[in-house]
N, C-alpha and C positions, 0 to 999 in steps of 0.2 A: 487777331486771326482765329477763326473757328477751329474747333478740334474734332477729331475723329478718334474713336477707340476701336482697335483691332485686337481680337482675341484669337490666339493660335494654341492648339493643344496637340503636341507631337505624339502623344500616346493614343490619340484617336485617328488612326490611319484609315482613310476612306477606301482607297484602292491603289494598286500600282498605276503609274502613268506610262502608257505605251508611247515611246518617243516617236512613233510613226505619225502621231497627230501633228507633227511639225513638218510634214512632207510637202513636196512640190510636184507640179504637173507641167509637162511640156508637150506641145502638139505641133504637128505639121500644119501650120496655119500662119498666114502673113509672114513675118520675119522672125518668128520664134526660133525655128531651127536654122534655116538658111539666112545667113547674115547676122544671126544672133548667137547661136551656139556653134554652128559649122560655117567656116569660111573657106575651107580647103587648104591643102598644104602649100599651094602656089600663091596664096593671097599675100598682099603687101601688109595686111593687118597681122601683127604678131600672133602666132598660133602655136599650139602644141599638137602635132599630128593632124592638123586641120581644124582643131577645136580652137575657137577664139580664146586667147590666153587670158585677157582681162576678165571675160565672163566666167571662165573656168575658176579663176582665183576668187572672184567675188561670190560665186555660188558656194565654193568650198568653205568660205568664211562663215556662212550661216549654218553650216553643218546639217543639211537636210538628210534625215535618216532613210528616206525612201523617195523615189521619183517615178511618177506615173507617165507612161508613154505607150503607143504613139498618139492616142486620142482618148476621149474626145470623139466627135463626129467622124474625124478622119479614120479612126480605127475600123469603122464599119464598112470601109471599102478598101482597106489596105491588105495587100498580100505580101507576107514577109519574104517570100522567095525573090521578089523584085529588088529587095534591098540587101542581098548578100552576094558575095563573090567580088571579083575585080570591079572597081567602081566604073571603069571605062566601058564595061560591058553591061551595065545595068540599064534597064529600059526607062525612057522618059514616059510618064503616064499622066493622064488627066485624073486629078483627084475629084471624085464625084460628090464628095461631101461639101467642099468649099469652092469647087470650080476653079481650082488652081493647078498649075503644072507642077508635078512632083518628079524631081530628077533622081530620086532614090540614092542620093549620095550619102545619106545618113540613115543607116539601117540598124539591124539588130546588133551587129558587132560594134559599130560605132557608138550606139547608145550605151551598151554595157561597158565599153572602154571608158566613155565619158563619165559614167556613174562611178566606176572604180577610181578614176583620177580625182573625183570629188570626195570619195570616201563614203559613198552612199550605197543603197541597195536598189535593184530594179523592181518595178511593178509594171508588168506588161499586160495590155488589154488586147485580146484576140479579136479577129474579125469574125463576128457572128452575124454580120449584116448580109453581105453577099459571099461570105466564106462558108466553110463547112467544118463539121466536127473533125474530119480527117485532117484538114489543113491545120487546125489548132493543135492537134496531136503531133503533127509533123514539126510544128514550131517548138513544142515542148521537147521533142526528141532532139532537135537541132541544138537547143540550149543546154539540155540536162543529161543526156545519155552518154555513157562511155562505150556502149556496145558497138560491134561492127555492123551497123545498119546504115541505110542510105543517107539520112539527114545528119546523123552523128558523124558519118564519114565526110559529108560536105563541110561541116564545121572544121574538121581537122584539115581537109583539103585547102580551106581558105585561111589556114594559119593559126587555128585556135585549138590546140591539142586537148587541153583540159576543158571539161564541161563548165558552164557558167553557174549551174545550180540555181536557177531563178526560182524563188520560192513562191512569190505572190503573182497571181494571174487574175485578170478581170474577164468575165464573159459578157461581152457587149458593153454598149454605152447608150443610155437614155432611150431604150427601145420602146418606151411608152409614147414617144413623140413622133408625129407623122412626118417630121423632117428627117427622121433617121432611116438610113438604109437598113432594111430588115425589120421595119416597124411591126410591133406586136399589138394586137387589138386589145389584149387584157393580160393580167398577171398569170392566168392559167396557161395561156399560149406561151408566154415567156418562160414559165417554169418548165414546160414540156421541152422546149428547145434548149434550155439551160441544162437539163438532165442529159440530153444527147451529147452536148459538148463536154460536160463534166466526166461522163463515162469514158469517152475516148481519150481525153487528156490524162485522166488518172490511170488508164491502162499503161501509159508510157511512164508516168511518175506518180506513184500513189502518195507521195509526201508533199505535193504542192498544196497551197492554200488557194481557194477560189472565192472571188467576189461576184455576187449576183446583182442584177439590176433592180434597184428599188427607186422610189420617188419620194420627194418631200411633200407632195400634195395629194396623193391618192393612197390611203391606207388599205383600201380593198385590194389594190394591186400588190402592196407589200404583204398583206395577209396571204394571198394566193401564192405568191412567189415562195414564201417560207413554208406554208402548209404543204405544198406539193414538191418543192425542190429543196427544202431546208436540209435534208439529209446529205445533199450533194454540195452545199456551199458552206463557207465559213464566215462570210461577211455579207451584209446587204448595203449597197451603195445608195447614197442620196446626194443631191446637188442643190445648192442655194446660191443665187446671186441677188444682191439687193441694190437699190438706188433710192436715196431719199434726199430731196433738196434741203430739207430742214435738218440742221445739225443735231438737235436733240432727238429727233426721230431716228437719225442714223445711229447714234450711240446708244439708243434704247433697243436696238435690234438684237441684243443679247436675249431678250424675251422671245423673239421670233425663233432663234436657233434653239433655245431651250425647249420650246414647245414642240418643234419638229423632232428633236432628239427623243423627247419623252413619248410622243405619240408613236414614233417609229419603233422605239424599243419595246413598248408595251404591246404593240401589234405583233412584233416578232415573238414575244413571250406567249401571246394568245395562240398564234399559229403553231408554235412548237408544242404547246399543250395539246391542241386538237389533232395535230399530226403525229403525236407520240414521238417527238424528236428530242432525244436526250443528249444534246451537245450545245456548246456556246455558239451563238451567232450574234456578232456585234456589228455595229454600224461603221461603214467606211464612208466618211464624208469627203469623197474624193474629188469634188470640185466645189469651191466656194470663193467668193470675193465680192467686192463692190463693182458694179458695172454701169458706167456712165452711158447715156444715150448716144453720144457722139462716137463711141468706140464700136463701129459697125463695119461690115465688109465694104470695101476691101482693106480698110485701115482699122485695126483693132487696138491701136495704141491709145492709152489714156495716161495723163500725168496727174497723179494723185497728190493729195495735200495732207496736212497734219490731221485733219478730221478723219481721213481714211486710215491713217496709221492708228489712231485711237480706236476706230471700229475694228481694225485687224487684231489689235491686242485684246480687246474685249471678247472677240470670238475665240481666240486662243485660250483665254481664261475659261470660257464656257467648256471647251473641249477638255481642259484639265479637270474642271470640276465634275464633268460627266464622263470621266475616264473609265468608269465601270461599264459604260454603255458604248463609248466611242473608242475604237482601237486605231483607226487610220483616218487621216485627213490630208488632203492635198490642195494647197493653194493654187488657184488658176489665174494666171500662169506665171512662170518664172521670168521669161525674157520676151520683151516686145509686144506681147499680147496681154492686155490688162495687167501690165507687168510690175514686177519688183525692180527689174533692170531694163533700161532702154539703151539701144545701141544705134550708131550711125555708121554708114559705109566709109566715112572718113577716119574711122578708128576711135571716135569719141564715145564716151559712155556716161550714163546718168543713173544714179541710184535714187529710187523713190523713198519717201518717208516710210512706206510699208516695208521696204527692204530692211531698214534699221530695226524695226520691230522683230523681225525674224532673227536678226543678229543678236538682239537683246535676249530673246526667248530661247536661244540655243543654250543658254545656261539655265538649267532647271534640275529639280530633284527627281528621284525615281519613284517616290510614293507621295500621293496626295494626302495632306493632313487637314484636320478640321480647322476652319478659319471663318470668322464672321466680322463684318464691319458695322459699326454703329455711329451714325452722325447725320448730317444734313441730307435730306432727300428731296426729290422733285417728283411731280406727278406727270407721267407720260400720257398725254392725250391719245396717242396712237395705240398704246397697249392698255390704257385705262388701269394704270397701276403705279404705285409709288415705288421709286427706285433710288437706291443710294447713289450719290455722286461718286463715291469711291467704290470701285469694284476690286475684289481681292481674290487671289488664288495662292495657296501656300503648299510647298512641297519640301521634302527632306531627302538628303542623299543617303546612300546605302550605309555609310559609316556613321550616320546620325550626328555629324559634327557641323553640318551646314544646313540652314534653312533658306530656301529661295522664295521670296515674296514678289509676285507680279501684281503691282498696284496700278490701277488706271484711274485718273481723275477726269471725270466727264465735264466737270464744271468749267465753262469757258472763261470765267472771270476770277474765281476764288481759289487761292491755295489753302491748304489745311495743315494743321499740326496733327500728325498721326501718333497717338500714344499706342504702343504695341505691347500687349501683355502676352507672354509666352509661358505656357505650362509644360513642365518637363524638360526645359532647355534654358540654359543661362548663356546668352550671347555675350561675347567680349568685343568683337570687332564687327563693324558694318561697312560694306562697300555699296555705295549708291550710284547707280547709273540711270539716266533718264533721257527721254525725247520730248521736246516741247518747242514752241516758237511764240512769236508775238501774237499771231492771229491764227485762227483755226483753218483759214484758207491758204496759209503759207505753204509753198511747195518748192522743191528743187527744180530749177529750170536749166536749160542749156546756157543761159547767160549767168545764172547764179546757182551753180550746181551744188554748193555746200551750205545752202540756207538752213537745212535741217539735217542733223546727224545725232549721234549719241554723245551726251555729256557725261563724262566719268569723273566722279569726285574721288579724292584720295581716301583710302581706308582710314577709319578713325575709331576711337573707342565708342562703344555703344552706350547711349545714355537713356534709352527707353522710349525716345520719341524722335520724329523726323518730320521735316517740312516736305510736303508733296505739292509741287507746283500746279497751278491751274492748267487745264487742257494738256495733260501729260501722261506718258507711259513710263512706268518706273520698274526697275529691278533692284531689290534689296537682297544682298547676300549677307546673312548673319552667321558668324562663325563663333564656335565655342572656344 
């Protein structure tokens, strides 16, 4: 069996890891909300205050630190006032983004209650498509203010005495796209409108953090957004979806994400310099996933396989390694739309292999430490570069008594003996958990829902090396 050498140095701390990079995203689209998250209190499907109970428990199990809502394209036509108050009085509306009927049974209060039940934090995207800066400010007032004003009093009237203190807000979604309600012709126009919204929202709560619209393909847009609106935002968002028929091309997409992060980050730095902006502006990668061609309107469901789980882990490794540049990331989406979790109206539920990656990665350290892998490599024709079969990210906890190793073996055929040399740390015990299967196209199906899950080995004494299975996602916890 071939060998790999992995070197870790815990005295070379690269950066803190913002745990918001393991975030999730839900949108009013297809059956993500209605039938997935929300079934109503009268449903025969077991529920907690109308929230589907099994979905609630499975999402809680992956410990998402932040959840983005209500969109997505949906946000650019959504008016929060329609989704508050007694549910039997809320208007039925046509969603202009997806041409679906929106019953408004799941609104701000339901979203925040669901997030709290999960143990997460809300990330709300305001309507800057056909909405106004004043409407966005009213939304902030509704969620965050304690004063005796109209929208804060509405929150209290509807049974929520204490403010929600929503910290993170997005201004718009994908305004660079002609498909978007409120489409902007260029980054300068988007910056101007962003400033209008930021000013009004911060008049209500000066402590909120704001995400501005960026793009993963137009650095001129990103430059103009930061150059002119950088003083008003804290993060710049980018979105990336990929589809590759060839397995090795798919698992080589770490190069794609790395390039997009680096280009965007250095564009941000250039714009900050030219605009004399003296503050941190990091990347919010608030939509990302693999997207298969068949997952199109009106049915956005896709059942993913082991290869997609490997892709997912590799992208999370990239976010960890570039944590100096990326503070937020949101997987798109959690339930029924390109999902981690699939549901049926008969009460059945299915967990994708990607779901188990997030469950595995919910265990991680707080600081990224230096790590490097040396061993067999392959040449990626798509990216014209040699890449290691073994991809690694290492972090350490605050007490410095545990190292978390996220190891991904891209090789579809070969396992490796990994010799791990650690500087500044003497491990005594190793806990090894991993995800794999016989074939890269194996998936969990309604007939065979448990084909792929997490294999957990018993903790054992650390002997300096470990076998990493072929085509696998691995978590090693090394304890002193």
